[in-house]
Each structure stands twice: as structure tokens, then as C-alpha cells.
C-alpha positions as CSV (number, residue, x, y, z in Angstrom):
1,M,-32.5,-2.0,24.5
2,K,-30.3,-1.8,21.4
3,T,-30.3,-3.3,17.9
4,G,-27.6,-5.5,16.5
5,A,-26.5,-2.5,14.4
6,D,-26.2,-0.4,17.6
7,F,-24.0,-3.0,19.3
8,L,-21.9,-3.3,16.2
9,A,-21.4,0.5,16.1
10,D,-20.4,0.4,19.8
11,E,-17.8,-2.2,19.2
12,L,-16.3,-0.4,16.2
13,F,-16.1,2.8,18.3
14,N,-14.5,1.0,21.2
15,F,-11.8,-0.4,18.9
16,G,-11.0,3.2,17.8
17,V,-12.9,3.5,14.5
18,R,-13.8,7.1,13.9
19,V,-14.2,7.0,10.1
20,A,-16.2,4.7,7.9
21,F,-16.0,4.5,4.1
22,V,-19.3,3.6,2.6
23,F,-21.5,3.1,-0.5
24,T,-24.9,2.7,0.9
25,G,-27.7,0.3,0.1
26,G,-30.7,-1.3,1.7
27,A,-28.9,-4.2,3.3
28,I,-26.3,-2.0,5.0
29,S,-28.3,1.1,5.8
30,A,-29.1,0.1,9.5
31,I,-25.4,-0.2,10.3
32,I,-24.6,3.1,8.6
33,D,-27.3,4.8,10.6
34,S,-26.1,3.4,13.9
35,A,-22.5,4.1,13.1
36,E,-23.2,7.8,12.5
37,D,-25.3,8.0,15.7
38,R,-22.4,6.6,17.6
39,G,-20.1,9.3,16.4
40,I,-18.3,7.6,13.5
41,K,-17.9,9.9,10.6
42,I,-19.5,8.5,7.4
43,I,-17.6,9.1,4.2
44,P,-19.7,8.2,1.2
45,Y,-18.1,7.2,-2.2
46,D,-19.8,6.7,-5.5
47,N,-18.2,3.3,-5.9
48,E,-17.4,0.5,-3.4
49,L,-14.0,-0.1,-4.9
50,D,-13.0,3.6,-4.4
51,A,-14.2,3.3,-0.8
52,S,-12.0,0.3,-0.3
53,Y,-8.9,2.0,-1.7
54,A,-9.7,5.1,0.4
55,A,-9.9,3.0,3.6
56,E,-6.6,1.2,2.8
57,G,-4.9,4.6,2.2
58,Y,-6.3,5.8,5.5
59,V,-4.9,2.9,7.5
60,R,-1.5,3.0,5.7
61,A,-1.0,6.7,6.4
62,T,-2.5,7.0,9.9
63,L,-2.2,3.5,11.5
64,K,-5.8,4.1,12.7
65,P,-8.6,1.5,12.3
66,T,-11.5,2.0,9.8
67,V,-14.3,0.0,8.3
68,V,-15.8,-0.3,4.8
69,L,-19.6,-0.6,4.8
70,V,-21.3,-1.9,1.7
71,T,-24.6,-3.5,0.8
72,S,-25.2,-7.1,-0.3
73,G,-24.4,-8.7,-3.7
74,P,-22.7,-6.1,-6.0
75,G,-21.8,-4.0,-3.0
76,L,-19.5,-6.7,-1.7
77,T,-18.3,-8.0,-5.1
78,N,-17.2,-4.4,-6.1
79,T,-14.8,-4.4,-3.1
80,I,-13.0,-7.6,-3.9
81,T,-10.0,-5.8,-5.7
82,G,-9.7,-3.6,-2.6
83,I,-9.8,-6.7,-0.3
84,A,-7.2,-8.4,-2.4
85,G,-4.9,-5.3,-2.2
86,S,-5.2,-5.2,1.6
87,W,-4.5,-9.0,1.7
88,F,-1.3,-8.9,-0.4
89,D,0.1,-5.8,1.2
90,S,-0.9,-6.8,4.8
91,I,-3.3,-3.9,5.5
92,P,-5.8,-4.5,8.4
93,V,-9.0,-3.1,7.0
94,L,-12.4,-4.4,8.2
95,F,-15.0,-4.9,5.5
96,I,-18.7,-5.3,6.5
97,S,-21.3,-6.3,4.0
98,G,-25.1,-6.4,4.5
99,Q,-26.8,-9.6,3.6
100,V,-30.3,-10.7,2.9
101,K,-32.5,-11.8,5.8
102,S,-31.4,-15.1,7.3
103,H,-34.5,-17.0,6.1
104,E,-33.8,-15.9,2.5
105,K,-30.2,-17.1,2.5
106,T,-29.3,-19.6,-0.2
107,N,-27.6,-22.9,0.2
108,F,-25.1,-22.3,-2.5
109,D,-24.1,-26.0,-2.6
110,I,-27.5,-26.8,-4.3
111,C,-29.1,-23.5,-5.5
112,L,-28.0,-20.6,-7.6
113,Q,-29.6,-17.7,-5.7
114,N,-32.7,-17.2,-3.6
115,G,-32.3,-13.7,-1.9
116,F,-32.3,-10.5,-4.0
117,Q,-28.7,-9.3,-4.7
118,E,-27.4,-12.3,-2.7
119,T,-23.8,-13.5,-3.1
120,D,-21.8,-16.2,-1.3
121,V,-19.5,-13.7,0.5
122,I,-17.6,-16.3,2.5
123,R,-16.5,-18.4,-0.4
124,S,-15.7,-15.2,-2.5
125,T,-13.4,-13.7,0.1
126,S,-12.2,-16.3,2.6
127,H,-9.0,-17.1,0.7
128,M,-7.8,-13.5,0.9
129,T,-8.8,-12.5,4.4
130,K,-7.4,-13.1,7.9
131,Y,-11.0,-13.7,9.1
132,C,-14.3,-14.2,7.3
133,K,-17.6,-14.8,9.1
134,A,-21.3,-14.8,8.3
135,V,-23.5,-13.3,11.1
136,D,-27.1,-14.5,11.2
137,H,-28.2,-13.3,14.6
138,C,-27.5,-10.2,16.7
139,S,-26.0,-12.2,19.6
140,Q,-23.1,-13.2,17.3
141,I,-22.1,-9.6,16.5
142,I,-19.9,-8.6,19.5
143,P,-17.8,-11.8,19.7
144,T,-17.4,-11.7,15.9
145,V,-16.2,-8.2,15.7
146,R,-13.7,-8.9,18.5
147,D,-12.4,-12.0,16.7
148,A,-12.1,-10.0,13.5
149,F,-9.9,-7.4,15.1
150,K,-7.7,-10.0,16.8
151,S,-7.2,-11.9,13.6
152,M,-6.5,-8.7,11.6
153,L,-3.7,-7.8,13.9
154,T,-2.1,-11.2,14.7
155,G,0.9,-12.3,12.8
156,R,1.0,-10.9,9.3
157,P,-1.8,-8.2,9.4
158,G,-4.6,-8.3,6.9
159,P,-8.2,-7.6,6.2
160,A,-11.3,-9.2,7.6
161,V,-14.8,-9.6,6.2
162,L,-18.1,-9.8,8.1
163,D,-21.3,-10.6,6.3
164,I,-24.3,-9.6,8.4
165,T,-27.9,-10.3,7.6
166,M,-30.5,-7.5,7.7
167,D,-32.4,-9.2,10.5
168,A,-29.3,-9.6,12.7
169,Q,-28.8,-5.8,12.2
170,T,-32.3,-4.9,13.3
171,Q,-33.0,-7.5,16.0
172,V,-33.3,-5.9,19.5
173,M,-31.6,-7.5,22.5
174,E,-30.6,-6.5,26.0
175,N,-27.1,-5.7,27.0
176,P,-25.3,-9.1,26.6
177,N,-23.3,-8.6,29.8
178,L,-20.2,-10.0,28.3
179,E,-17.1,-10.3,30.5
180,N,-14.8,-7.3,30.8
181,Y,-12.9,-7.0,27.6
182,I,-9.7,-5.1,26.9
183,Y,-9.9,-3.4,23.5
184,Y,-6.7,-3.4,21.4
185,D,-4.8,-0.2,20.9
186,F,-4.7,-0.5,17.1
187,K,-1.7,1.7,16.4
188,E,0.3,0.2,19.3
189,I,-0.3,-3.3,18.2
190,L,0.7,-2.5,14.6
191,N,3.8,-0.8,15.8
192,K,4.9,-3.8,18.0
193,G,3.3,-6.6,16.2
194,M,1.3,-9.4,17.8
195,H,2.0,-13.1,17.6
196,L,0.3,-16.2,18.8
197,D,1.9,-17.0,22.2
198,N,2.8,-20.5,21.3
199,T,4.9,-19.5,18.3
200,L,6.9,-16.7,19.8
201,S,10.6,-17.0,19.3
202,L,12.7,-17.3,22.4
203,K,15.3,-14.7,23.3
204,K,18.0,-17.1,22.2
205,D,16.8,-16.9,18.6
206,Y,17.3,-13.1,18.6
207,E,20.6,-13.6,20.3
208,Y,21.6,-16.0,17.6
209,L,20.5,-13.7,14.8
210,L,22.3,-10.6,16.2
211,K,25.5,-12.6,16.9
212,K,25.5,-13.8,13.2
213,M,25.0,-10.2,12.0
214,L,27.8,-8.8,14.1
215,E,30.3,-11.6,13.3
216,A,29.7,-11.6,9.5
217,K,32.5,-10.5,7.2
218,N,30.2,-8.5,4.8
219,P,26.6,-8.6,6.2
220,V,23.7,-7.1,4.3
221,I,20.2,-6.6,5.8
222,L,17.3,-6.9,3.4
223,I,14.1,-5.3,4.7
224,G,10.5,-5.8,3.4
225,G,6.9,-4.9,4.1
226,G,7.0,-6.1,7.7
227,M,8.8,-2.8,8.4
228,Q,5.9,-0.6,7.3
229,W,4.2,-0.5,10.7
230,L,7.3,0.3,12.8
231,P,7.3,3.7,14.6
232,S,9.0,6.4,12.6
233,G,12.7,6.4,13.0
234,L,12.9,3.1,15.0
235,F,14.8,1.1,12.4
236,E,17.2,4.0,11.5
237,N,18.1,4.3,15.1
238,I,19.2,0.6,15.3
239,V,21.0,1.0,11.9
240,K,23.3,3.6,13.6
241,K,24.3,0.9,16.1
242,L,24.5,-2.0,13.7
243,K,26.4,-0.1,11.0
244,I,25.4,-2.7,8.4
245,K,24.5,-2.1,4.8
246,I,20.8,-2.0,4.1
247,I,18.8,-2.9,1.0
248,S,15.0,-3.1,0.6
249,T,12.1,-4.3,-1.4
250,Y,9.7,-1.7,-2.6
251,T,7.3,-2.1,0.4
252,A,9.9,-1.1,2.9
253,V,11.1,2.2,1.5
254,N,9.5,4.3,4.3
255,A,11.5,2.5,7.0
256,I,14.8,4.3,6.0
257,R,15.6,7.6,4.4
258,Q,17.0,7.7,0.9
259,D,20.0,9.6,2.1
260,N,20.9,7.2,4.9
261,L,24.6,6.4,4.7
262,Y,24.0,2.7,5.0
263,Y,21.1,2.4,2.5
264,D,22.0,1.1,-0.9
265,G,18.5,1.3,-2.2
266,M,15.8,-1.0,-3.5
267,I,16.5,-4.3,-5.2
268,G,14.8,-5.7,-8.3
269,P,14.7,-5.5,-12.1
270,F,13.5,-1.9,-11.6
271,G,15.6,-1.2,-8.5
272,N,19.0,0.3,-7.8
273,P,21.9,-1.4,-9.4
274,E,23.9,-0.8,-6.3
275,A,21.4,-2.6,-4.2
276,N,21.3,-5.6,-6.6
277,K,25.1,-5.7,-6.4
278,S,25.1,-5.6,-2.6
279,L,22.6,-8.5,-2.6
280,I,24.9,-10.9,-4.4
281,E,28.1,-9.7,-2.9
282,A,27.0,-10.2,0.7
283,S,28.7,-12.9,2.8
284,D,25.6,-13.2,4.9
285,L,22.1,-11.9,4.1
286,F,19.6,-11.1,6.8
287,V,16.0,-10.9,5.6
288,L,13.8,-9.0,8.0
289,G,10.1,-9.0,7.2
290,A,10.4,-9.5,3.5
291,R,8.6,-12.1,1.3
292,I,10.7,-11.2,-1.8
293,P,8.2,-11.9,-4.6
294,Q,9.3,-12.5,-8.1
295,R,9.1,-8.9,-9.3
296,A,11.1,-7.8,-6.3
297,F,14.1,-10.0,-7.1
298,P,16.8,-8.9,-9.6
299,L,17.7,-10.6,-12.8
300,L,20.8,-12.7,-12.3
301,T,23.3,-14.2,-14.7
302,K,24.3,-17.8,-14.3
303,E,27.5,-16.8,-12.6
304,S,25.6,-14.4,-10.2
305,K,23.1,-17.1,-9.4
306,K,25.9,-19.4,-8.4
307,K,27.6,-16.7,-6.4
308,F,24.3,-15.9,-4.6
309,Q,23.8,-19.5,-3.6
310,S,27.0,-19.3,-1.6
311,V,25.6,-16.4,0.5
312,R,24.5,-17.5,4.0
313,K,20.9,-16.6,4.6
314,F,18.9,-15.9,7.7
315,V,15.3,-14.9,7.9
316,L,13.1,-13.2,10.5
317,T,9.4,-13.5,9.7
318,V,6.0,-14.1,11.1
319,D,5.2,-16.5,8.3
320,P,7.9,-19.2,7.9
321,S,5.8,-21.0,5.3
322,E,6.6,-18.3,2.8
323,F,10.2,-19.6,2.7
324,I,9.5,-23.2,1.8
325,N,11.4,-23.8,-1.5
326,H,12.0,-20.1,-1.8
327,K,13.7,-18.6,-4.8
328,I,16.6,-17.3,-2.6
329,G,17.6,-21.0,-2.0
330,P,18.5,-22.9,1.2
331,I,18.2,-20.8,4.4
332,D,20.5,-21.3,7.4
333,K,18.0,-20.2,10.0
334,I,14.4,-19.1,10.0
335,V,13.4,-17.2,13.1
336,N,9.7,-17.0,13.7
337,G,9.4,-13.7,15.5
338,L,8.5,-10.0,15.5
339,I,10.8,-7.3,14.0
340,N,10.0,-4.9,16.8
341,D,11.1,-7.4,19.4
342,F,14.3,-8.1,17.6
343,I,15.1,-4.4,17.2
344,K,14.4,-3.8,20.9
345,Y,16.7,-6.8,21.8
346,A,19.5,-5.5,19.5
347,D,19.1,-1.9,20.9
348,D,19.4,-3.2,24.5
349,T,22.3,-5.5,23.7
350,I,24.5,-3.2,21.6
351,P,26.2,-0.5,23.7
352,D,26.0,3.1,22.6
353,S,29.1,4.2,20.7
354,D,30.8,7.6,20.8
355,D,29.3,8.6,17.5
356,I,25.7,7.7,18.4
357,D,24.6,11.3,17.9
358,K,26.4,11.6,14.5
359,V,24.2,12.2,11.5
360,F,24.8,9.3,9.1
361,K,23.8,10.9,5.8
362,K,25.2,10.8,2.3
363,E,25.0,13.4,-0.4
364,L,22.3,12.6,-3.0
365,S,22.9,13.3,-6.6
366,K,20.5,15.5,-8.5
367,N,19.2,12.5,-10.4
368,L,18.6,9.3,-8.6
369,I,17.0,7.3,-11.4
370,P,19.3,5.0,-13.4
371,I,19.7,6.8,-16.8
372,K,19.3,3.6,-18.8
373,M,16.0,2.6,-17.1
374,F,13.8,5.3,-18.6
375,Q,14.8,5.9,-22.3
376,S,13.1,7.7,-25.1
377,I,12.7,5.0,-27.8
378,Q,10.7,6.1,-30.8
379,S,8.3,3.6,-32.3
380,P,6.3,3.7,-35.6
381,S,3.2,3.0,-33.5
382,D,3.7,6.3,-31.7
383,N,3.5,8.5,-34.8
384,S,0.1,9.8,-33.8
385,L,1.1,10.9,-30.4
386,S,1.8,14.5,-29.5
387,T,5.5,15.4,-28.7
388,E,5.0,19.1,-28.0
389,N,5.5,20.5,-24.5
390,N,6.5,17.2,-23.0
391,Y,8.9,16.6,-20.1
392,S,11.2,13.8,-19.3
393,I,10.8,11.7,-16.2
394,F,14.1,13.2,-14.9
395,Q,12.8,16.7,-15.2
396,L,9.6,15.7,-13.3
397,F,11.4,14.3,-10.3
398,D,14.0,17.1,-10.3
399,S,11.1,19.5,-10.0
400,L,9.3,17.4,-7.4
401,N,12.3,17.1,-5.2
402,N,12.7,20.9,-5.2
403,T,9.1,21.7,-4.5
404,L,7.3,19.0,-2.6
405,P,6.0,20.2,0.8
406,K,7.8,18.8,3.8
407,N,6.3,15.6,5.3
408,S,4.2,14.9,2.3
409,D,2.4,11.5,2.0
410,I,2.7,10.6,-1.7
411,F,0.4,8.0,-3.1
412,V,1.6,6.7,-6.4
413,D,-0.2,4.7,-9.1
414,V,1.2,1.8,-11.0
415,G,3.7,1.1,-13.8
416,Q,6.1,3.9,-14.6
417,N,4.5,6.1,-12.0
418,V,5.5,3.9,-9.1
419,C,8.9,2.5,-10.3
420,S,10.2,6.0,-11.0
421,S,8.8,7.5,-7.8
422,I,10.5,5.0,-5.5
423,L,13.8,5.6,-7.2
424,G,13.5,9.3,-8.0
425,L,12.1,10.9,-4.9
426,K,14.8,11.9,-2.5
427,R,12.7,11.3,0.6
428,N,15.0,13.5,2.7
429,R,12.4,15.9,4.1
430,G,10.0,13.5,5.8
431,E,8.2,12.3,2.7
432,R,6.5,8.9,2.6
433,I,5.6,6.9,-0.4
434,F,2.6,4.5,-0.6
435,S,1.2,2.4,-3.4
436,S,-0.8,-0.8,-3.8
437,W,2.5,-2.6,-4.1
438,A,1.5,-6.2,-4.9
439,N,-1.9,-6.0,-6.5
440,S,-1.1,-2.8,-8.4
441,P,-4.6,-1.8,-9.7
442,M,-4.8,1.2,-12.0
443,G,-6.6,4.1,-10.3
444,Y,-5.7,3.2,-6.8
445,S,-3.7,6.3,-5.8
446,L,-6.5,8.9,-6.2
447,P,-9.0,7.4,-3.7
448,A,-6.2,6.2,-1.4
449,S,-4.7,9.7,-1.2
450,L,-8.2,11.0,-0.4
451,G,-8.6,8.5,2.4
452,A,-5.2,9.4,3.9
453,A,-6.0,13.1,3.8
454,L,-9.0,12.6,6.2
455,D,-6.6,12.5,9.1
456,D,-6.3,15.8,11.0
457,N,-2.5,16.3,10.7
458,E,-0.1,18.6,9.0
459,R,1.0,16.1,6.3
460,Q,0.1,17.1,2.7
461,S,-1.5,14.3,0.7
462,V,-0.1,14.1,-2.8
463,C,-1.3,11.8,-5.6
464,I,0.8,10.9,-8.6
465,I,-1.3,9.2,-11.2
466,G,-1.1,8.5,-15.0
467,D,-3.8,9.5,-17.5
468,G,-4.7,5.8,-17.8
469,G,-5.1,5.3,-14.1
470,F,-7.0,8.6,-13.8
471,R,-9.7,7.3,-16.2
472,T,-10.4,4.4,-13.8
473,A,-10.8,6.7,-10.8
474,L,-13.3,9.2,-12.0
475,S,-15.9,8.3,-9.4
476,S,-13.6,9.8,-6.8
477,L,-13.8,13.3,-8.3
478,P,-16.7,14.4,-6.1
479,N,-14.7,13.5,-3.0
480,L,-11.7,15.4,-4.4
481,R,-13.9,18.4,-4.9
482,A,-15.3,18.1,-1.3
483,M,-11.8,18.0,0.1
484,K,-10.4,21.0,-1.7
485,G,-6.9,21.8,-0.7
486,K,-6.3,18.5,1.2
487,V,-5.0,16.5,-1.8
488,K,-2.8,17.7,-4.7
489,I,-2.9,15.6,-7.9
490,I,0.0,15.3,-10.3
491,L,-1.6,14.0,-13.5
492,W,1.1,12.3,-15.4
493,D,-0.2,12.5,-19.0
494,N,1.8,10.2,-21.4
495,Q,-1.2,9.6,-23.7
496,G,-2.2,6.1,-22.9
497,Y,-1.2,2.9,-21.0
498,R,2.5,3.3,-21.4
499,T,3.7,0.5,-19.1
500,I,1.5,-1.9,-21.1
501,V,3.0,-0.4,-24.3
502,D,6.4,-1.4,-22.9
503,H,5.3,-5.0,-22.7
504,L,3.8,-4.9,-26.2
505,E,7.0,-3.6,-27.6
506,K,8.9,-6.6,-26.2
507,M,6.2,-9.2,-26.7
508,L,4.5,-8.2,-30.0
509,S,7.1,-6.1,-31.7
510,G,5.1,-3.0,-31.2
511,R,1.7,-4.2,-32.4
512,R,-0.9,-2.6,-30.2
513,K,-4.5,-3.0,-29.3
514,A,-6.5,-0.8,-26.8
515,V,-3.5,1.0,-25.2
516,T,-3.8,4.4,-26.9
517,V,-6.5,6.4,-28.6
518,E,-5.1,5.4,-31.9
519,S,-5.2,1.7,-31.0
520,G,-8.7,1.7,-29.6
521,I,-9.1,3.6,-26.4
522,P,-12.1,6.0,-26.6
523,Y,-11.0,9.6,-26.6
524,F,-11.1,11.2,-23.2
525,P,-11.1,15.0,-22.7
526,I,-9.3,15.1,-19.4
527,K,-9.4,18.9,-19.1
528,K,-13.1,19.2,-19.8
529,V,-13.9,16.5,-17.3
530,L,-11.9,18.2,-14.6
531,I,-13.4,21.6,-15.3
532,S,-16.9,20.2,-15.4
533,S,-16.3,18.6,-12.0
534,D,-15.6,22.1,-10.6
535,L,-11.9,21.4,-10.1
536,E,-9.1,23.9,-10.7
537,L,-6.2,22.7,-12.9
538,L,-2.8,24.0,-13.9
539,D,-1.6,22.6,-17.3
540,S,2.2,22.9,-17.2
541,K,3.7,23.9,-20.5
542,G,6.6,26.1,-19.5
543,N,9.0,26.1,-16.6
544,L,8.0,22.9,-14.7
545,E,9.6,23.8,-11.4
546,N,8.1,27.2,-11.3
547,D,4.7,25.8,-12.2
548,M,5.0,23.2,-9.3
549,K,5.9,26.0,-6.9
550,I,2.6,27.7,-7.8
551,F,0.7,24.5,-7.7
552,F,1.8,23.5,-4.2
553,S,1.4,27.0,-2.8
554,D,-2.2,27.5,-4.0
555,D,-4.9,25.5,-2.3
556,K,-7.4,26.4,-5.0
557,I,-5.5,24.3,-7.6
558,D,-6.5,20.7,-7.4
559,V,-4.7,19.1,-10.4
560,M,-1.5,19.8,-12.2
561,I,-1.2,18.2,-15.6
562,V,2.4,17.2,-16.5
563,H,2.9,16.0,-20.1
564,I,5.5,13.2,-20.1
565,D,7.2,12.2,-23.3
566,P,5.1,9.3,-24.6
567,S,8.1,7.6,-26.2
568,I,9.6,6.9,-22.7
569,R,10.1,3.2,-22.2
570,M,10.9,1.5,-18.9
571,I,13.9,-0.8,-19.3
572,P,14.7,-3.3,-16.6
573,N,18.3,-3.5,-15.2
574,I,20.4,-5.9,-17.1
575,A,21.2,-9.2,-15.3
576,I,24.1,-8.8,-12.9
């Protein structure tokens, strides 16, 4: 005889879950206990939000399933930003919240609250999950977990939420003797994709798409977040055969190396000018797995808009509804299908050429960041900021490119951190870049890098985070200390919320509130906090590259503080 919590733990284990990120509480304790007994490693965090970010980072980097276990009420509501990030970036993370006993549950249509710490979990999360279900009896647990995994992995991946009452967790029942069930191979399904059978594109759709690519006068392929789950190297192998120019949104940068001969870079206001130019000069644009949200699309002049409207456009997606009245204009053909299937079809169809073994690489310049994008622009509002021992963004990335360990997984925070990292890191030695691309919460990268580092592999986990983001992630410091040597933190100190300052410079002529210590943020002694947390730090004030070599070679040093010129402003590309 087993409890509902025991059967839940069995199902999680059978689906491949070996790590659970938790913040404990009375309403979830039975599940945590059963999960650990079943052999699932419990990773406690001091905040449910950090546990959510860590779980997302774990899935992004490892392609392995995991679960976030939190208690009722505030336990669940504290995860909502993490759920939203998983939803917008299509990350399949399972969130399980404990709930009050079934007889205590509130009818929220007529009452405010009955149970202690009770929240309407379903209404709070259903609009940003692939699957959301309340479980009131232990007999519902097994089919609900199976439905959750199927939904998370079907079509566009995404999170699921299960809200399980305390009595459902502790009820005892005999083995339900359910029919034989074939559990999904999580990584394999993510690699290949999974679609509802009745919406699968026929082979003729892939044939049509490939024919148009090969016949086009000046074809350009735009790749997006749908590429993030492909096996390493798969897309680059087909690029060798296609020999077509590639551009990307920010979410697809790991699908193709920065030095690939056919890669023109990332589009957008803070993207590569060459990529933006390729976008509007294409004769035919083939969008593979990209939504192209507003921030990912470049600024266009009236003339360029007219030119772009004449580009023929073809889309391969699992979500055709995204392209109803889309900003890119009328679309010649939308193929509802899977990227992996299309690549396999193209690989089988296009014969190998004599140069198939040729290395298609280009020489990368020392500096990859457009010079005009990050400029030192002094402002009277910055008079109180320290300008001593500061480095430029160009110096930072020159040093990083020369010292980063091979095959690093780099988790980058928001604003200047992420925009410069995508552009500035050469990514020619196996590096991968991750961020919370769409939701972009400050403080994400520290717990996410800790989650990724739990995997037993040879990849170094690196976090690049600003001093503003770092302030919001302090509850992860005990986990950083516990994982000494597994994560290396580059603390980008530019004395405040500089990307927000950029906006205020444009919108309010430099008037500022609550973005620097001078304008209202409480003083924060970063060094003292790190030292008191029993962490080792290196405060770089000399030769940055030499300091980085020391930092990456010494497992005892957890954090390297790099003082970035606080007058740096992030300037979008001019309209093309």
C-alpha cells in the first residue's frame, strides 16, 4: 500500500526526474518526503522564485526533466514569475504546489478564502501553462502527471502546474493496476519535437518549403527559439548543404556558431547591423521556429518597410496562430510542422557535395559589438558615480573571449548584460548562452546557473550579472556557497540599474528616481555581503585579462567583480 505522494514520486521518477527544486512547507512536505525516498535529489532554496529559476536553468542546459515543489498560497504565488518565464521561452518545467485539504477548499466564485494560505492556483496560472490541474483525490495523481508531461512536450513546449491537496497526498490506495504505459524519453522528445497527429504537416509541405529555398534568388533563413532543443550541431550540418545565409533572433543563438560562414548574426534594434540588412534585402525569407516579438524586430525606415513587404515569406511553426496579422506582413505559406522533421527531410533530399567535410568558418574580429551601440555618454545625473578603475564593455568581452573555459554554459542577466553578451561572446569554443529571453527578470541568471551546474558534466557554469540584478538574487548565495567551484560569477558593477537609466535619459531628459544610490536605492555593500556569506571574491582593478585567468583557474574564487564604466549607454541601431 502506498500513499498518493508515493505514487506521485514513482511517476516523476519513471519520467526521468532525478532532481527536485524545493522550498518546503506543510502542504508539500509529504511529496518532498516521498520524492527523496524514491531517489530524487532534493535541492532546497530559500525562495520559491529562485527554485523556479534554478529548475528552468537545469532544463535549458541539460534537457532533463525536473520539478519545482512548493507549498500552498505564498509558496505557489512566489513561483509565478518563474512560471511566466518558462511559458514565454517554451521551457517544460513541472510545478507542483500543495493545497489545503479538499474539504477546506474555497469556492472562489462566492468566497474570499476558507483554507489557511489558500490561493486559487488554477485561475492564477492557467493562462501561462500548457496544462493546469487541481488534484483532490489520490486516484487522480497518476493520470494527471502523465497528462502533464504529454502537454508540456506537445507542440510548443511549456510548463505545467499541478495543485494537489494534502489529503490526496496522504491517502493510501492499492496499486491502481493501470494499463501498461510507455514513459516519454524527455530529451529525445525535446530533440525531435512532438505534434498532435492530426496537425502534422505532410511530406509535400516540407518538399514545397525546401524547393522554394533552393530556387530562391537570395534566400535568407531566420531561426528562433524553436531551435533551442535541437541536438547539438544538427542545424549547422544542414546549413553546410543548404549554403543559405542565416540570421537569428536572440533565442536561437546556440543553434549556430558565431563564426559560421553563413551566419550574419542576430536581428533587432540591439542586434547585428549585417543581420538587419540581410533581413530586408532577402528575396525570400524562411522563418523557422521564430515568433519574432517586437523587441526582436529591427527599426525600419519607411523605405525599408516598403522593401521588406516585397520579400516573399514562408514560415515553419508549431503554432500558426502566432502569425495572424503578424508584423512581418502577408505570408506566402505557413507550414505547421516540426523543425527536426524538416531538417531530416532536407538532409535526406539534398545530396552530399564534394565539400561536405570542409570547415565553413569565418575569421572573427577582435571586437564583435557594434561600436556605436555602447557609448560613454556623460550625464549631470552621474556626477556622484565613481569613475576610477572602470572598464569598458569592449575590454570585458575581449578578456572573456580569451579566458572563458571551453564548453562553458553562460547564464546572462538582463539589459546591457544580455544584449552585449549575445553580440560580444565569440562562441567558437563550445560556449552556450542562456537567459530568460522574453520575461527578462532581474536576478534570473544566478539561480539559473546554479540549477544548470547540478548536472554531472564537464561544462563550466558561468553567470554574468549586474549589481542591480545581484541585489535581487541574494537568497541564492547559500546555494552558491554549497556548490563551490561549480559556478563562476562575473559581477558586472556599473553602480545601479543602468539599462533603466538608458530609458530615463531618453524619456525624462535624465531625471531619475530609484535607479542609483544617489537617486534613492539604499546603499548596498556588495563586498561585505559576499565575504559574510563565506564566499571568495576577486575585485579586478588592474589587468582585466590576467585577473580573469586567475579567476577561472582557481576553484576557490566564487565571484569576480568587474567595474564597468557607469556612463555607458546602450544605443539601439538606427533605422535601416
